[in-house]
C-alpha positions as MATLAB code, in Angstrom:
seq = 'MSHDEDFKDGTGPGLILLVILAMLALPLLPMLMGWFTMLR';
ca = [
     -42.026  -13.247  -76.886;
     -38.244  -13.130  -77.177;
     -37.937  -14.911  -73.834;
     -40.157  -17.699  -75.152;
     -37.954  -18.071  -78.226;
     -34.822  -18.125  -76.085;
     -36.404  -20.734  -73.833;
     -37.325  -22.860  -76.865;
     -33.781  -22.625  -78.228;
     -32.337  -23.454  -74.816;
     -34.341  -26.618  -74.180;
     -35.060  -27.595  -77.776;
     -38.198  -29.430  -78.932;
     -36.055  -32.492  -79.617;
     -35.021  -32.721  -75.967;
     -38.646  -32.610  -74.764;
     -39.568  -35.266  -77.334;
     -36.620  -37.390  -76.200;
     -37.720  -37.126  -72.546;
     -41.281  -38.180  -73.426;
     -39.940  -41.022  -75.575;
     -37.705  -42.164  -72.698;
     -40.626  -42.052  -70.254;
     -42.647  -44.250  -72.619;
     -39.771  -46.581  -73.551;
     -38.263  -47.319  -70.121;
     -41.300  -49.245  -68.777;
     -41.491  -51.187  -72.052;
     -37.831  -52.253  -72.080;
     -38.377  -55.546  -70.170;
     -41.250  -56.417  -72.536;
     -39.057  -55.690  -75.565;
     -36.270  -57.875  -74.135;
     -38.831  -60.625  -73.577;
     -39.937  -60.377  -77.203;
     -36.316  -60.535  -78.401;
     -35.639  -63.667  -76.357;
     -38.908  -65.255  -77.574;
     -38.173  -64.531  -81.249;
     -34.680  -66.018  -81.054;
];
């Protein structure tokens, strides 16, 4: 159990969430840039 807690503290739930968010956001970046250019 203590190893699990240490592992959680080492990686951090925020880091995992950030990685998932990056994986979702990176493919959408060109689409977002397209929207920004269209709205201007």
